[in-house]
N, C-alpha and C positions, 0 to 999 in steps of 0.2 A: 346322349340326352339332349333334347331340343329345348333351347331357352325361350322363355316368354317375358312379357312385360314385367319389369321389377327385378329380373335376374341380373346377376353380375356375369359378364362375358369377357372373353379375351380373344385375340385374333385366332380365327379358325373355329370358334364356337358355332354350332348350328343354331339357326334362329327360325322360329315358327312365326310367319307373318299371316295374320287372318285375312280372309277374303275381304276385298274392298280397301285394304290398307296398303299404302305404298311403302317401299323401302326408302329410308332417308340416310342421313349422314351416319357413317360408320358401319353400314351394312352393304354387302355386295350380293345381288341376286341374279341368277341365270336360270337356265332350264333344269339344272340339277338341284336347285334349292337356294337357300339364302344362309350366308355366314357373316359373322362379325369380323371387321378388319382392324378394330381398335379396342383397347381395353376400357371398360366402363359399365354403365348400367342401362338396360333397355328401357326406353320410355316411348310413350305414344301420345301424339297430340295432333289435332287437326287432320286426322286421317293419315298420319305418317308415323312409322316406327322408326326410331333412330337410337344410337348409342350415345349416352351422355358421358363424355370422356373427362369430365371434371375430376380434379384430383383434390384430396384433402389438403389443407393448408400445411405448411411446413411446421413441424413441431419444434419451434425454437424458443428458448426461455426469454422472457422479457422482464425488465426491472419491476419488482414487486411480486413476481410469480413466487409461489411457494413450491419447492421441489422436495422430492424424496431421493436421497442420494446415499451411496456407500463410500466410506473412507477408503480411498485407494492408496494414498501415500502420506506419510507424516514427515514434514520438513521441520527445521528448527522453529520457525515462526508461523507456519501455515499448515493447514490440513487440506490436502487435495482430494476432492470428492467426485465420484462419477455419478452423473445424473441418471436416475432410473425412471422417474415419473414426475410429471408436472401437474399439480393439483388444480382443479377448477377449469380445465381446458378439455374440449372435445378431442379425444384421441391423445390426451396427455400421456398415455402409457406407451405411445409409440416411440421408437428410438429418436433421439435428437440428432441433428447434423454433427459430423465429426468435429468440426471447429467449436461446437458449444457442448461437447460431451462432458468436459471436466470443468470444475469451478474451484477457486481457492477461498478458504475461510481463514482470514487472519486471526492470530491469537487474541487480539484485543476485541474481536467481534464474536468470541465464543459465549462469554457471560460477563455480567457486570462485577468483575472480580479479576485481581491481578493474577495472571498465568505467565510463568517465565517460558514455557515451551508448549508447543501445540500438542505434544504427546501426553501432557498432563491432564487432559480432559477428553481426549478421543483416542481411539485405537483403530488400527487397521481392521477392516470388515465391519466396523460399527455402521448401523444404518441410522441416518439422521434426517430430520426435517429442517430445511433452511430456506431463507428468503433471498432472492437475487437482488443485489444492490448496484452492481456495475456490469456493463456488457463489454466494453472495450477498455484496453486492448485484449482482455480476456475476462471470462466470468469471475465475478466475486460475489460471495454470499455471506450471510450473517445468521447466527442463531441467538442473538441478543434481543432484549426488549420485547419478547413475546413468549409467554409460558408454553405456547404450543410448539416452539422451535426447540431443537436440541436432539439428543440421542434417543431414538425410538427402540433400538434393539442392540444388545451387545453380548458377545460370547466371552466366557472365561478364557484368558490366555493360557491358563495351566491345563485345563481338562476339557474345554470346549462346551461346557454346559451353558445354558442361557443364564445370564446374570439377573439378579433380583435387587430391588431397592432395599437399602439397609440404613438405619439411623443409630446403630449401636456405637459407632466411633465417629466423632466429628471429622469432616472432610473426607471420609470414606463412605460414600453414599450408595455403593453397589457391593454385593457379596455374592459368592458362588454357593448354591445349596449343596454342592457335592464335595468341594475341597475347601481349603482355608483361605482362598484368595478374597481379598477385599481391594477396592480401588475407588477412583473418583471419575465420574462422567458428568458432562453438562447435560442434564436430564430434561427431556420434554415431559409434559403432563401425559403424553401418550406412551411413555416408556412401558414396555412389557405388554402393551395392549394393541399392537399393530397401529392401524390408522385411526382407531377410536380413542378419543380423549378421555382420560380418567379424572381422578381427583387431583387437586392442586398439590404438587410435590415440590414446588420451587424452593421451599425452605431447605431441602436436602442439598441444593446447589450452594447455599449460604452466600448469596450475592452481597457484596460490599464488606464481607467479614474478612478478618485476618486468618491466615492458615495456622492451624495447631502446630506446635513444635514438632510433633511426630511427622506430620505431612510436610512441613517446611523443609526438613532435612532431606526429603526424598524428591523434591521438585527439581525439574531440569534447568537449573540456573545457567546464566550467561549464554542463553540460546542453545544449550546443548542438544544434540540430536536425540531423538527418543531412546535409542539404545544406550545412551550414556546415563540414563535416569532410571533407577529401578521402578519407580512408580509409573513412569511413562512407557516402560518396555512392553511391547506386544508379543514378544516371543518367549520371555522367561516369567517367573513368578515375581511376587512382591520382594522376596528375599533371595539374592543369589550373589556370588562372588563376582566382583568386577573383573572382566577379561584382562590379562596381562598387558595386551596391546593398548587398551584404553587407559590402564593405570600409567603406563609409560608415557602416553601422550599427554595425560593431565599433569604429570610431573614436569614434563618439558615446558608446558604452557605456564605453569606456576613459576618457572625459572625465567620466563621471558622468551622461550624458544618455541619450536614447533610451528605448525601451520596456523594455530590460533594467535601466537604471539602474546605479548603481555596484555593484561586486562586494561581496558580503556579507563582513563581517568574521567571521573564524573565531576562536572562543574556546577556548583549551586547557582541558581538564578531565580527569577521571578516570572511567572506566566504573564505575558503582556496583555492577555484578554481578561482573566479573572483575578489576577493579583496574588495567586497562591504560590508558595515556595515550591520549587521543583529542581530536578537535576537533569543535566543533559551531557551526553558523551562528547562534547565539543565546546570550545571556548566561545561563549555568546558574543555576537557582534552587536554593538549598540545601534538601535534604530532598526533592527530586523526582528520580525515576529518570532517569539519563543513561547510555545504554548504547551501546557500540560496535556497529558493523553486525553482526558475528557473534553478539553477545549478543542483539540485537533479533530476529534471525531465530530464535535458539534459543528465546526466550520465546514468539514468535509460533507456532512450530511445536509448542509444548508439550514441548520437550526439556530445559528447565531443571529441575534437581532441586529437591526441597524444601529441602535443605541450602543450596543456592546462593541460593534466594529468601529463606530465613530470615536468612542472613548479610547479604543486601542490605538487608532491613528494619532490621537493627541499624545498618548504616551510615547509612541514611536518617534513622533516628530520632535518631542522634547528631548528624548534620549539621543536622537541623531544630532540635534543642535549642540547639545552638551559635549558629545563625542568629538564633533568637528572642532569645537573651541579648544578642548584639551589636547587634541592631536597637533594643533598648531597649523602653520601654513608655510609651504616651501615656495620661494619666489625665483623666477628665472630673471637674470639681469643681463641684458644684451648691450653691445656697444662699449664694453669696458676697455679703457685705455690699457695698452700693453705695459705701460709704466705703472699702473695702479697695483697695489698689494692687497692682500686679504685684510690687513689692518686698516687700510683706507676705507674699504667697504664696510668693515665693522664699525668704524667711527661714524660713517654717514647713516647707516641703517639702525644702529643701537639707540639713536636718539628717539626712535618711534616705538621701542619696546625691546624686551629681552630676546636675545638671539641664542639659538642652540647650535648653529653651525653656519660657517661661511667657507665657501670653497670656490676657488678659481680654477676652471678647467685648463689643463696644460697639455702640451704635446708630449707624448710618451717618450719620444727619442731626443728632442732638444730641450724639453723642460720649459719652453716658452709659453706664455699665455696664449690661449685661443681667442680671447676677446669676449668671453661670456663667463658668468659665474652663477652660483646658487647660494641663496641666503635663506635660512630657515628660521622663522619666529616661533616662539613657544605658544604664542596666542594667535588665533586666526584673526581676531579683531585688530591687533596691532599690525599684522601682516597686511591686511587691507588698507590700513591707514598709511602704511609705508608706500604702497603702490600709488595711492593718490598723491602723496607729497613728493615722491622722488621720481616718478615717471617723467621723462624728458628733461630732467635736471642734468647738471654737468659735474663730472668727477675728473680731475686732471685735465680740464678743458675739453672733455669729450662728452657729448650728450649720451645718456644711457636710456635704455627702455626697460621698464619693470612690469612684470606680469606674473600671474599664478603659473607655477610650473605644471606641465602636463606630463606625468610620468610615462615614459615609453612613447612619447608622442612622435618622435622621429621614426622609431621602429614601426609604429602603426602606419605612418605614411608610406614607408617602404613596402610593407605588406600590401597596403592598398594598391600600390602601383604594380606589384607583381600579379595581384589578382586581376 
């Protein structure tokens, strides 16, 4: 078949060039006829026919794009989804580059509600609508804060039937019309309707509500993988016996053994941004930001106001100053006479405040003084006063130098020289 203007051609395609028209870019003509030498669309302009070899733009997601994706894998705290379509883009249905083919949805970005495990609200093979929020180092998406986002289609994990919305039991918002399966999904208003939005069904997600006692006992606590939680399991039904291997693993973890180890201790603290009480799995450091989950998301998304951040800085500076004072101050004392004892130093320095430690460095083999010592004050203010008063003073007839101790200072210098 001979191609004419407007046809899509590839190398070797026969091209019909009308009389009076010349062959242009992308077309080879000789006595036997004309053929295309590149892939593109035939165009004609100013008496010349050529091949427009322009290519469609790369179909790569950008921040703010809404995607249709399929849940590919469930991890303890994330759902990995495979991008199928990008809405609102020409050619958004085309395959995306391999490096942008998968996106992670973190469990806190599912819905405005506490979820211990990613498998508590999505299952493998669920089709979801999500919004891209990060591009690097990998794609990240969210289904929060918009009723159009969430699960669009889900299959019953027991029999494979399409699930339908259900409000019969709190926290179990989908049910199978064929068997007795019920479960929870983060539902979009388009659930069960394909890409067409339906009525508002966000109340079935119960945002901000506490879990019912029945659902609470079946959630994947402690970041359990989906197969450790009956409600999160995508291979078995709601009720099934826990495998022996999992039962042994959980028993080992409860005793402090196994790969999971003992459960981490939670430390009570106060959010430095909003002031609410919260708990963290580490001992808080005074002067360092400690934020609740909502405030972490607010700062990450750039929604925290300047006034809120300024107020937090004041709180952090105050806590840092208080911590420094309570931690005291360790001083380095150089030029110490070899005849001076720790009691001599204690007598000289204690006049300026309470001491917690006095130590003269000695040679490990001979036990003789090395000529320097460390003195620790319980109060930083008193330690600074001692530096001002005793620096360049004399003990046993020898002038001493007093300054703040630099932990690991000598080691740091040695490392610097090696580098």
